[in-house]
C-alpha positions in Angstrom: -173.1 109.9 -94.6 -171.5 110.5 -91.8 -170.8 108.0 -88.9 -169.6 107.9 -84.8 -167.7 105.6 -83.5 -164.9 105.0 -80.6 -164.6 102.7 -78.1 -166.1 102.1 -74.1 -165.3 100.2 -71.0 -168.6 98.6 -70.1 -168.3 96.3 -67.0 -164.4 95.7 -66.5 -164.2 95.4 -70.9 -163.0 97.0 -73.4 -165.6 97.4 -76.1 -165.5 98.8 -79.5 -168.8 100.8 -80.4 -170.6 102.9 -83.0 -172.7 105.8 -81.2 -176.3 107.1 -82.5 -179.1 109.2 -80.4 -177.3 109.1 -77.2 -176.5 105.5 -77.0 -174.0 103.4 -77.7 -173.8 99.9 -79.7 -171.4 97.8 -78.7 -169.3 96.1 -81.9 -168.8 92.5 -83.0 -165.2 93.8 -84.2 -162.7 96.9 -84.4 -163.9 99.5 -86.7 -161.1 100.2 -87.8 -160.6 97.1 -89.9 -164.6 96.5 -90.1 -166.3 99.3 -89.8 -169.9 98.1 -90.9 -169.4 95.3 -88.1 -172.9 94.1 -86.6 -173.8 95.4 -83.2 -174.6 92.9 -80.9 -176.5 95.2 -77.9 -177.0 98.6 -77.0 -176.4 100.5 -74.1 -176.9 103.6 -72.7 -174.2 106.4 -72.5 -174.5 106.5 -68.8 -174.0 103.0 -68.4 -170.4 102.9 -70.2 -167.2 104.8 -69.6 -165.3 106.8 -72.6 -161.9 105.8 -73.6 -159.6 107.3 -76.5 -161.7 106.3 -79.9 -158.4 104.7 -81.0 -155.1 102.8 -80.0 -152.9 105.0 -81.3 -148.8 103.6 -82.2 -148.2 106.7 -83.1 -148.6 110.6 -81.8 -148.3 113.5 -84.3 -148.6 116.7 -84.4 -148.4 119.8 -86.1 -147.2 123.7 -85.3 -148.2 126.6 -86.3 -151.1 125.5 -88.7 -152.8 128.4 -88.9 -151.5 131.4 -89.5 -152.9 133.8 -87.1 -152.4 131.1 -84.4 -148.3 131.7 -85.3 -148.9 135.3 -84.9 -150.1 135.4 -81.8 -147.3 133.9 -80.4 -144.7 135.8 -82.2 -144.3 133.2 -84.6 -143.4 133.2 -88.5 -145.9 130.9 -90.8 -144.0 127.8 -91.8 -142.8 127.2 -95.1 -143.6 123.1 -94.8 -145.8 121.1 -91.6 -143.4 121.6 -87.9 -144.2 117.7 -87.6 -143.8 116.9 -83.6 -144.6 113.8 -81.4 -146.9 113.7 -78.6 -145.6 110.7 -76.3 -148.9 108.0 -76.6 -149.0 107.3 -72.8 -150.6 111.1 -72.9 -153.7 110.3 -74.4 -156.3 110.4 -72.1 -160.2 110.6 -73.5 -163.4 112.2 -72.8 -163.7 112.7 -69.0 -160.4 112.2 -68.1 -158.6 115.0 -65.8 -156.0 116.2 -67.7 -153.1 115.9 -65.1 -151.0 119.5 -65.1 -147.4 119.6 -62.9 -147.5 122.2 -59.1 -145.5 124.9 -60.2 -145.0 124.7 -63.8 -145.5 128.0 -65.0 -148.2 128.4 -67.7 -150.0 126.1 -69.2 -151.8 126.3 -72.2 -155.2 124.7 -74.2 -154.9 124.0 -78.2 -157.7 122.8 -79.5 -157.4 120.9 -82.7 -159.1 118.8 -85.5 -157.2 115.3 -85.7 -157.1 112.7 -88.4 -157.0 108.9 -87.7 -155.0 106.5 -89.8 -157.2 103.1 -91.7 -154.6 102.2 -93.2 -150.9 101.5 -93.3 -148.9 104.0 -95.1 -145.1 104.4 -95.8 -144.0 106.8 -98.6 -146.2 107.8 -101.0 -146.7 109.6 -104.0 -149.9 111.7 -104.2 -152.4 113.6 -102.8 -155.0 111.0 -103.4 -153.3 108.5 -101.8 -153.3 109.8 -98.7 -156.2 111.0 -98.5 -157.4 107.1 -98.9 -155.1 106.8 -95.4 -157.6 108.5 -93.4 -159.8 106.8 -92.0 -161.9 109.8 -90.3 -161.1 112.4 -87.9 -161.5 113.3 -83.8 -161.1 116.1 -81.9 -158.1 116.4 -79.5 -156.8 119.0 -77.3 -152.6 119.4 -78.0 -152.4 120.9 -73.9 -149.0 122.5 -73.5 -146.6 123.9 -71.6 -145.5 127.3 -72.7 -142.6 128.3 -70.5 -140.8 124.6 -70.8 -141.3 124.8 -74.8 -139.4 128.2 -75.0 -137.0 126.9 -71.9 -135.9 123.9 -74.0 -136.2 124.8 -77.2 -137.4 120.8 -78.1 -141.1 120.3 -76.8 -140.8 116.4 -75.4 -141.2 117.9 -71.8 -143.9 120.6 -72.9 -146.4 118.3 -75.2 -145.7 115.3 -73.6 -146.6 114.8 -69.6 -148.9 111.8 -69.4 -152.6 113.5 -69.9 -151.5 116.1 -72.2 -153.1 114.3 -75.0 -156.9 114.5 -74.5 -158.6 112.6 -77.7 -162.7 112.1 -78.3 -164.7 111.5 -78.1 -165.4 109.5 -81.8 -163.7 109.3 -84.2 -165.8 109.9 -87.5 -165.6 108.4 -90.8 -167.5 110.3 -94.2 -167.0 113.6 -92.3 -166.0 116.8 -94.6 -163.4 118.8 -93.3 -163.0 121.7 -95.0 -165.0 124.4 -93.3 -165.7 123.3 -89.7 -165.9 125.6 -87.1 -163.7 124.7 -84.5 -164.9 126.4 -81.0 -163.3 125.7 -76.9 -164.6 127.4 -74.0 -163.0 127.1 -70.2 -165.9 126.9 -68.1 -168.7 127.3 -70.9 -167.1 130.8 -71.6 -166.2 131.1 -75.6 -162.0 130.8 -75.5 -161.5 130.1 -79.0 -163.3 130.1 -82.0 -162.4 129.4 -85.6 -162.3 127.5 -88.8 -160.7 124.4 -90.4 -160.6 127.0 -93.3 -158.1 128.3 -92.2 -155.9 125.3 -91.8 -152.8 126.0 -93.9 -151.7 122.0 -94.6 -153.7 120.1 -95.0 -154.7 116.9 -93.5 -154.0 115.1 -96.6 -151.2 116.6 -97.3 -149.6 116.0 -93.9 -150.5 112.6 -94.2 -147.9 112.5 -98.0 -145.6 114.3 -96.1 -145.0 112.3 -92.3 -145.3 109.7 -95.1 -142.5 110.0 -96.5 -140.2 109.8 -93.0 -141.9 107.6 -90.9 -144.8 104.6 -91.4 -147.9 105.4 -90.0 -150.5 102.2 -88.9 -154.2 102.3 -88.3 -154.6 103.9 -85.1 -151.9 106.4 -85.3 -153.3 109.7 -85.3 -152.9 113.2 -86.3 -153.4 116.7 -84.3 -153.4 119.2 -87.5 -152.7 122.4 -85.4 -155.2 125.1 -83.8 -156.7 128.0 -84.7 -155.7 131.3 -82.8 -157.5 132.3 -79.4 -155.3 129.6 -77.2 -154.9 130.3 -73.6 -153.7 129.3 -70.2 -155.1 126.8 -67.6 -155.7 125.8 -64.3 -156.8 123.1 -61.3 -160.6 122.7 -61.9 -161.0 124.2 -65.2 -163.6 123.0 -67.3 -162.5 122.9 -71.6 -164.5 121.9 -73.5 -163.5 121.8 -77.4 -166.7 121.2 -80.0 -166.0 120.5 -84.1 -168.6 120.9 -86.2 -169.6 117.1 -87.0 -168.1 115.5 -84.5 -169.2 117.0 -80.7 -167.6 117.7 -77.5 -164.4 116.6 -75.9 -163.9 117.1 -72.0 -162.0 117.3 -69.4 -161.7 119.1 -66.3 -158.3 120.5 -65.6 -156.1 119.5 -62.3 -152.9 119.5 -60.4 -151.2 116.3 -59.3 -151.9 116.6 -56.1 -155.5 117.8 -56.3 -156.7 114.8 -58.3 -158.6 112.5 -56.6 
């Protein structure tokens, strides 16, 4: 059975919540440590501000994890996961604007399934151990300054601008992610339509491999790569990424000087 959890702000206070039937239940405890925490009160979705569902210490991501996406950019499929980091300050929640720099050249969306770590793990030895470290899954947009990516070679600037890591709206436990449909729309027009079935390195494998060089902690996230169909975004665009069983992540694109 799947359950949807997250974080919201109500009257200036941050709460852990469970989402159910269009309402959010304020929890007495952090769902990462106590998924059975009781609901203290229910609020209508319109009464709360949705925040990123977790506060990661580390935002890890994987490049070229779908063969067709690698091909559309003229890249070879890596023989092992191509890990990179997005800085923690780039994380924003559902409904928050993505602020793109003026005169930055091409900036792309990349809709992705994102896994959430549930317990501390380091130097794991089996896929089974790694799978037990995954608490659940959410949706992410690996916003990328494509021209900077090509210019710099390494991807710190291209992937790391503030607001370049939308995340949410919920993190879902108990979800089978073997074959989930992922659809990205720009202003309600479909631009990306793929399935996690075509992922090269599966989630548990990514956790296993990542644990060899870093310690992952509860709340950390791994963006698992994007299917083919990525493309440019511009000021005023509404980017919506929908993954079966999780929901829809929506963010409006704003240039920095037009943000209100």
